[in-house]
MIMIDREN-88180 format. One line per 4 residues: number of its first residue (from 1); their letters; for each residue y, x, z of C-alpha. Coordinates in Angstrom, 3 decimals. Layout:
% residues N
NUM) A) Y X Z; ...
***
This chain:
% residues 447
1) MAYA) 104.392 120.803 -45.889; 105.913 117.824 -44.025; 109.155 118.108 -42.071; 110.254 115.793 -39.201
5) TETP) 113.456 114.001 -39.957; 115.754 112.092 -37.603; 115.447 108.308 -37.559; 118.482 106.865 -39.282
9) KENF) 120.842 105.129 -36.843; 120.968 101.362 -37.144; 124.378 99.886 -37.884; 125.851 97.708 -35.125
13) RLSM) 125.603 93.957 -35.665; 126.955 91.099 -33.513; 123.440 89.710 -33.076; 122.574 92.885 -31.165
17) LIYD) 124.756 91.651 -28.253; 122.110 89.010 -27.603; 118.835 90.337 -28.979; 119.204 94.061 -28.214
21) TRFR) 118.265 94.946 -24.631; 120.790 97.777 -24.684; 123.709 95.329 -24.885; 122.319 92.038 -23.558
25) SMTI) 122.988 92.660 -19.822; 126.563 93.725 -20.514; 127.119 90.652 -22.685; 125.858 88.321 -19.955
29) QIVV) 128.076 89.971 -17.338; 131.172 89.683 -19.527; 130.473 86.023 -20.281; 129.940 85.231 -16.578
33) LILF) 133.141 87.078 -15.678; 135.122 85.121 -18.255; 133.681 81.818 -17.026; 134.464 82.738 -13.427
37) GLAL) 138.029 83.657 -14.374; 138.482 80.357 -16.216; 137.102 78.380 -13.255; 139.365 80.248 -10.834
41) SWLV) 142.375 79.701 -13.097; 141.624 75.976 -13.311; 141.267 75.757 -9.527; 144.581 77.550 -8.928
45) NNTI) 146.451 75.465 -11.517; 144.946 72.262 -10.153; 146.011 73.224 -6.634; 149.565 74.022 -7.774
49) DNLA) 149.818 70.706 -9.611; 148.552 68.758 -6.597; 150.987 70.530 -4.277; 153.848 69.841 -6.677
53) AKGK) 152.846 66.167 -6.872; 153.141 65.940 -3.075; 156.402 67.871 -3.016; 154.891 70.895 -1.289
57) TFNY) 155.176 74.612 -1.922; 152.830 77.437 -0.960; 154.447 79.720 1.621; 153.979 81.068 5.121
61) NFLW) 157.511 80.586 6.416; 156.139 78.278 9.101; 154.760 81.311 10.965; 158.312 82.095 12.141
65) VRAG) 159.008 78.555 13.366; 158.868 77.694 17.094; 155.342 76.659 18.085; 156.268 74.293 20.903
69) YDIE) 152.843 74.121 22.566; 151.259 75.882 25.523; 148.122 78.029 25.532; 146.229 78.199 28.817
73) QTLI) 144.387 81.493 28.273; 146.508 84.322 26.868; 145.991 88.075 26.650; 149.475 88.801 25.319
77) PYTN) 152.791 87.299 26.486; 153.372 83.828 25.063; 155.461 80.735 25.813; 155.929 77.446 23.996
81) DSSH) 159.175 78.898 22.615; 157.191 81.565 20.725; 156.572 81.268 16.996; 153.457 79.978 15.269
85) GRAL) 152.793 83.582 14.211; 152.760 84.611 17.861; 150.389 81.728 18.619; 148.164 82.984 15.792
89) FVGL) 147.876 86.427 17.406; 147.196 84.863 20.818; 144.387 82.800 19.274; 143.047 85.851 17.450
93) ANTL) 143.030 87.840 20.699; 141.159 85.001 22.418; 138.599 84.963 19.597; 138.074 88.719 19.782
97) LVAF) 137.761 88.548 23.583; 134.914 86.021 23.449; 133.254 87.829 20.535; 133.404 91.244 22.241
101) VGCI) 132.249 90.122 25.694; 129.716 87.707 24.209; 128.109 90.373 22.007; 127.770 92.754 24.957
105) LATI) 126.253 90.115 27.243; 123.981 88.776 24.480; 122.708 92.295 23.759; 121.946 92.946 27.429
109) VGVL) 120.196 89.591 27.823; 118.340 89.957 24.519; 117.019 93.452 25.244; 115.885 92.527 28.763
113) VGVL) 114.216 89.285 27.689; 112.671 90.882 24.594; 111.103 93.645 26.675; 109.974 91.254 29.428
117) RLSK) 108.329 88.957 26.876; 105.868 91.785 26.270; 105.239 92.247 30.003; 101.641 92.299 31.191
121) NWLV) 102.704 90.014 34.026; 101.690 86.574 32.762; 104.279 84.653 34.798; 107.205 86.847 33.739
125) ARIM) 106.202 86.707 30.067; 105.851 82.903 30.160; 109.227 82.420 31.884; 110.935 84.528 29.219
129) TVYV) 109.140 82.545 26.513; 110.389 79.276 27.989; 113.949 80.641 28.052; 113.794 81.709 24.414
133) EIFR) 112.293 78.447 23.169; 114.721 76.257 25.120; 117.912 78.061 24.163; 117.242 78.694 20.500
137) NIPV) 116.014 75.139 19.789; 119.037 73.291 21.205; 122.377 73.394 19.320; 124.845 75.851 20.803
141) LLWI) 127.564 73.183 21.035; 125.425 71.256 23.505; 124.978 74.373 25.608; 128.742 74.925 25.658
145) LFIY) 129.318 71.381 26.896; 126.363 71.582 29.297; 127.867 74.640 31.015; 131.480 73.454 30.803
149) VPLT) 131.006 70.072 32.496; 129.617 71.409 35.813; 132.316 74.092 35.927; 135.050 71.468 35.737
153) EIGP) 133.366 68.829 37.901; 131.675 70.817 40.650; 133.883 72.960 42.800; 137.087 72.782 44.810
157) EPKD) 140.610 72.104 43.628; 143.270 74.796 44.162; 144.813 72.612 46.867; 141.592 72.960 48.886
161) FKVT) 142.526 76.612 49.532; 145.900 75.732 51.089; 146.744 76.141 54.753; 148.588 72.996 55.839
165) QPMI) 150.856 72.269 58.780; 148.209 70.131 60.575; 145.878 73.148 60.444; 148.547 75.352 62.021
169) DALA) 149.141 72.779 64.733; 145.427 72.425 65.424; 145.067 76.202 65.750; 147.986 76.301 68.167
173) IEAQ) 146.409 73.589 70.333; 143.083 75.424 70.243; 144.755 78.710 71.237; 146.349 77.015 74.248
177) GGTL) 142.968 75.687 75.345; 143.718 72.084 74.429; 141.254 69.504 73.150; 141.281 68.880 69.402
181) PPDA) 140.853 65.388 67.940; 137.483 64.761 66.265; 139.066 64.710 62.805; 141.097 67.880 63.324
185) VTTP) 140.773 70.579 60.631; 141.568 74.205 61.394; 140.496 75.926 58.162; 140.945 75.131 54.463
189) AASK) 138.177 73.228 52.713; 137.487 76.189 50.431; 137.790 79.944 50.762; 137.964 82.871 48.400
193) VLFD) 135.059 85.238 47.761; 134.672 88.992 47.183; 136.675 90.129 50.191; 139.032 87.155 49.929
197) TVAI) 140.294 88.150 46.445; 138.682 85.694 43.988; 139.141 81.921 44.049; 136.613 79.815 42.109
201) TKRG) 137.986 76.347 41.312; 137.573 73.534 38.813; 140.429 75.020 36.791; 138.790 78.406 36.491
205) MFMP) 138.531 81.693 38.356; 141.699 83.165 39.852; 141.210 86.923 39.996; 143.241 89.969 41.093
209) KPLL) 145.546 91.431 38.476; 145.832 95.219 38.064; 149.397 96.503 38.410; 151.076 99.917 38.342
213) ERPL) 153.891 101.009 40.663; 154.879 103.947 38.435; 154.116 102.952 34.821; 154.816 105.359 31.971
217) GSFS) 157.048 102.942 30.064; 156.577 101.126 26.803; 158.000 100.607 23.322; 158.312 97.563 21.077
221) IGDF) 157.247 96.966 17.490; 158.665 93.632 16.435; 157.513 91.029 18.959; 154.804 93.266 20.374
225) TISF) 155.172 95.649 23.318; 152.889 98.672 23.523; 152.478 100.311 26.929; 152.351 104.096 27.242
229) SVLA) 150.240 103.582 30.380; 147.530 101.790 28.385; 147.649 104.447 25.654; 147.343 107.203 28.273
233) ALAV) 144.351 105.468 29.885; 142.653 105.027 26.495; 143.291 108.687 25.641; 141.793 109.825 28.964
237) VAAS) 138.722 107.598 28.460; 138.217 108.890 24.907; 138.572 112.513 26.041; 136.126 111.949 28.911
241) IWVN) 133.550 110.431 26.568; 133.914 113.376 24.154; 133.564 115.982 26.930; 130.513 114.158 28.320
245) AQLR) 128.954 114.114 24.837; 129.418 117.893 24.634; 127.830 118.289 28.067; 124.793 116.239 27.016
249) RKAR) 124.520 118.186 23.753; 124.426 121.487 25.656; 121.818 120.045 28.018; 119.624 119.127 25.035
253) VVQE) 119.974 122.657 23.645; 118.886 124.119 26.976; 115.966 121.691 27.153; 114.807 122.572 23.633
257) TTGV) 115.102 126.282 24.411; 113.581 126.476 27.877; 111.673 123.193 28.171; 113.636 122.282 31.315
261) RPTT) 116.500 119.809 31.168; 119.333 120.692 33.560; 120.622 118.072 35.988; 123.787 116.574 34.513
265) WWKS) 124.079 113.046 35.922; 126.601 113.945 38.629; 128.650 115.986 36.167; 128.675 113.056 33.755
269) LLIL) 129.893 110.705 36.492; 132.721 113.090 37.395; 133.723 113.609 33.767; 133.661 109.895 32.919
273) FAPL) 135.383 108.484 36.002; 137.339 111.174 37.866; 140.109 111.733 35.241; 140.747 107.988 34.865
277) VLLL) 140.771 107.449 38.642; 143.240 110.326 39.133; 145.494 108.945 36.390; 145.482 105.470 37.960
281) IAMG) 146.252 106.904 41.394; 149.148 108.898 39.926; 150.570 105.734 38.344; 150.229 103.763 41.598
285) FHLE) 147.401 101.441 40.659; 146.965 98.383 42.903; 145.721 94.806 42.688; 147.833 91.670 42.890
289) VPAF) 145.667 89.092 44.663; 146.279 85.433 43.720; 147.628 83.427 46.656; 149.832 80.486 47.563
293) PVTE) 153.411 81.181 48.663; 153.633 80.725 52.417; 156.429 79.914 54.841; 157.233 81.932 57.951
297) AGVS) 154.920 79.639 59.873; 152.035 80.432 57.487; 151.959 77.077 55.674; 150.957 77.249 52.005
301) QGFN) 153.411 75.902 49.437; 153.182 74.986 45.769; 150.474 73.368 43.711; 148.708 76.429 42.320
305) FQGG) 147.972 80.073 42.996; 150.681 82.630 42.279; 149.948 86.112 40.978; 146.742 87.533 39.588
309) FTIS) 145.256 86.200 36.368; 143.059 83.254 35.507; 139.756 83.031 33.660; 139.718 79.434 32.498
313) ASLL) 136.608 77.290 32.762; 136.609 76.866 28.977; 136.572 80.641 28.414; 133.793 81.104 30.945
317) ALTV) 131.667 78.281 29.531; 132.116 79.382 25.926; 131.301 83.037 26.614; 128.246 82.337 28.783
321) ALAL) 126.855 79.710 26.398; 127.236 81.921 23.320; 125.758 84.924 25.136; 122.703 83.027 26.367
325) YTGA) 122.171 81.247 23.044; 122.505 84.391 20.917; 120.534 86.405 23.483; 117.499 84.209 22.807
329) FIAE) 117.549 85.207 19.124; 118.191 88.856 19.937; 115.203 88.776 22.307; 112.915 87.828 19.427
333) IVRA) 114.439 90.566 17.265; 113.856 93.147 20.006; 110.294 91.923 20.572; 109.530 92.187 16.854
337) GIMA) 111.051 95.672 16.705; 108.957 96.870 19.628; 105.767 95.395 18.195; 106.498 97.193 14.904
341) ISKG) 106.028 100.553 16.658; 102.494 101.875 16.677; 100.695 101.636 20.025; 99.732 105.251 19.535
345) QSEA) 103.309 106.209 20.398; 103.023 104.582 23.822; 99.550 105.993 24.408; 100.757 109.497 23.576
349) SFAL) 103.683 109.034 25.959; 101.385 107.874 28.751; 99.142 110.872 28.082; 102.142 113.144 28.697
353) GLRP) 102.684 111.501 32.069; 105.675 109.301 31.275; 105.961 106.046 33.197; 106.107 102.728 31.268
357) GRTM) 109.854 102.336 31.863; 110.629 105.825 30.562; 108.263 105.311 27.662; 110.114 102.159 26.629
361) SLVV) 113.590 103.713 26.924; 112.833 107.158 25.490; 110.047 106.586 22.973; 109.667 102.974 21.851
365) LPQA) 113.198 101.527 21.770; 114.807 104.473 19.903; 112.215 104.089 17.133; 112.490 100.290 17.154
369) LRVI) 116.242 100.433 16.535; 115.756 100.926 12.800; 113.951 97.565 12.752; 116.259 95.846 15.252
373) IPPL) 119.731 96.747 13.934; 119.769 94.932 10.527; 118.978 91.442 11.891; 121.096 92.196 14.970
377) ISQY) 124.156 92.443 12.718; 123.629 88.852 11.608; 123.484 87.671 15.227; 126.773 89.424 16.040
381) LNLT) 128.368 87.752 13.023; 126.999 84.361 14.049; 128.320 84.729 17.582; 131.755 85.729 16.306
385) KNTS) 131.956 82.716 14.007; 130.576 80.385 16.670; 133.605 81.156 18.847; 135.360 78.494 16.758
389) LGIA) 133.348 75.914 18.737; 135.619 76.642 21.688; 137.854 73.826 20.483; 135.246 71.425 21.916
393) VSYL) 136.187 72.582 25.445; 139.921 73.044 24.738; 139.693 76.818 24.389; 142.496 77.761 22.010
397) DLRG) 141.175 80.592 19.912; 142.013 81.217 16.249; 140.467 77.892 15.270; 142.343 76.023 17.974
401) TLGG) 145.769 77.583 17.278; 146.101 78.369 13.560; 143.408 75.941 12.404; 144.237 73.261 14.942
405) ITLN) 147.624 72.627 16.515; 149.643 74.776 14.080; 147.965 73.116 11.097; 148.650 69.617 12.442
409) QTGR) 152.269 70.344 13.359; 153.288 72.069 10.140; 151.137 70.182 7.637; 150.286 73.472 5.927
413) ELEC) 146.578 72.793 5.555; 145.936 75.088 2.595; 147.899 78.034 3.983; 146.318 77.768 7.436
417) MLLM) 142.770 77.440 6.120; 143.092 80.323 3.653; 144.618 82.595 6.297; 141.975 81.635 8.847
421) MLIY) 139.174 82.258 6.343; 140.674 85.655 5.481; 140.864 86.637 9.161; 137.274 85.591 9.880
425) LTIS) 136.134 87.422 6.736; 137.965 90.574 7.814; 136.476 90.476 11.320; 132.975 89.949 9.915
429) LIIS) 133.346 92.809 7.432; 134.571 95.153 10.166; 131.556 94.267 12.333; 129.192 94.699 9.367
433) VGMN) 130.637 98.075 8.377; 130.563 99.393 11.945; 127.003 98.253 12.569; 125.819 99.550 9.183
437) IYNQ) 127.271 102.961 9.996; 125.389 102.926 13.297; 122.272 101.730 11.487; 122.449 104.714 9.158
441) SVQL) 122.666 107.039 12.160; 119.414 105.723 13.702; 117.394 105.590 10.483; 114.620 108.102 9.908
445) KAR) 115.946 111.095 7.986; 113.853 112.176 5.006; 113.139 115.874 4.816
***
């Protein structure tokens, strides 16, 4: 009678690290890791030796040194007496501003164009096709310059909005019934728009600035001041969004139970806007309109508008160019996502009596999101990194401050470049993580 016996275990040999599939992958990974460590060590040592040969050290003490240069567009308080570190945060805020606004505008443009490219109207579909092909086949830098040049060349100067003494005199003569000379001017060469609140000039757009008569105070952390009024407004907005989400969830439950969805749009509007409006009224919200200082006679003084805030031509050109350029790519992504959805979905929706617009928003686009989101992440990352091209139109973002003027003034090339790369990497990873989380929420759930 035969009995099964265990196969004797083979003794370990060094050759097994290469020829045995159980150990080969681990051996390769360890070897690659060692080689990478050696290469990194050589690079670091070589850098240290080169810095020592030039009499340089590696440190970031320059961030606390006076910057000494002005920045036209700022979201946080800054003067040329501020430090290079402060200039870094101003540039970072400018980068995030363009990236945030640009991504929103590019998404709106991309979704609209992507949907319209599939329109049954031949003319509309062809116009959208021309837009996509033109914008995505010309370098974005050229589009930035193409939009920037007209903004700075076409349009009035701030002085064209001034009321001068000859105008006052001409109006007085006209009021008395006198005859004006042929070359007499009674009104400024340019006027503001939107109820006389916004001035569009070659230097940019001068817009009303929101102010509070009864702010809630603030506190400081280092060089940064945090306003309790802003925190209160953000808290109210967050609470309103949460309450509205609960209202919509209850409406869905009622719809699933009874088949009838209750009317909630007016409740949503009240929940989203009424608390914030009441808070702003309580704090004395008002707008500071940009204007020239005037004398008692009504004559404008100074060389530029006072009050309000300015959207520079460089910021406007950069944001619009990036939004239109990236929107062309997003349009193709949206079109591909829609075409990936079976036509049977639309036909079933039409059979239930839904109009084409409702079918697209309620049936097709929600299913297409799982196809659209992954490549959309790449477009958001590209737009964020392309903000560095703002230096071509003198827009001082992170590239223009830390990687431009600060680098040239301090001579700290390595420190500035490494810090700038780390910041861009961090921003990109945050965008990727956030979008991937959203992507997981719209994916089909396996049962």
